[in-house]
N, C-alpha and C positions, 0 to 999 in steps of 0.2 A: 504494500499500499504505500503510496508515494505522497509526500506532504504529511504525513500523519502526526499529528498533535503528540507528545510524550505521555499523554495520559490514553493516548489509544494504539500506544505500540507494544502494551502487556495483555499478556491473558486475565480476563476479567478475575479470576480465581486468585490471580498473584496480588492482588490489591487487598490492604488491611485496613477495615473500618477504625478510625482510632477516637471518632468523636461524632456525636449527632447532636446538631442544634436545632430544638423543634421551635419554630416560629410561630407567629398569629397567622399569617398566610399561606406559609410554605416552610416544609424542614430543610436543612442542608446537613451537609455529612463532611467532615475533614478523611480522606482517603489518602494513605500513603502507598506507592508505587514500590517495585521491588528495589529501587536504588535510593530509597529512604525519602524521596521528595514527597512533599504533602500539597494535595489540590482540595480546594472547599468545591462541592459539587451540590446540584439540585436536581429537582426532575427534570427530566427531559434533556439532559444534557448526555452527551457521548460520554463512553468509558468502555475501553478494553479494545482488543484487535480484531473482534468478530463483530464490529457494527453494534456493538451494545448500547441501547439507550437505558437511561435509570428511568424507571417506570414509577418507582413508589420510594418513598425513606419513612421508615418509620422511627419509633423509639430507639429501637434496637437492631435493625436491619436496613441496607440498602439493598434494593431487589433491579435488577438488570436485565433488561430482557435482549438477547442477542440471536443472532441469525446463525445456522451452523448448516452443515450438508450433510446428511445422512449418508448411508451404505449405498444407498440407490442415486446419488448425487441432487436429490430433492432437497431444495432450502426449508428449513424446518425453524421454528422459536423457540426458544428454552427460555427460562429465567433462572438467572442465578442469583442467589441469596448470600450478599456478604454480612457475617453476623458482627456487632460492635464488639471489640474484643476489649475484655474487661481487664485491669489492671490487679495484679493479685497481690 
């Protein structure tokens, strides 16, 4: 993928959610990429290398809907849920 943003150059599962901000109008989340760089994301933004789009941010998860090809080459949608990592 050419001209991909850094936030779109990693598999969705490789991101960690380290904070969620619940707002009056919308929620946002802080996600960290595998290189340790943080991004504030909102619903509707792109995330991950499979044209993932953030569908929902709850108080504990970021839900990303992305496209993938199945074994027959058909494009399917799946939802990847990234859970908020709790500090120990």
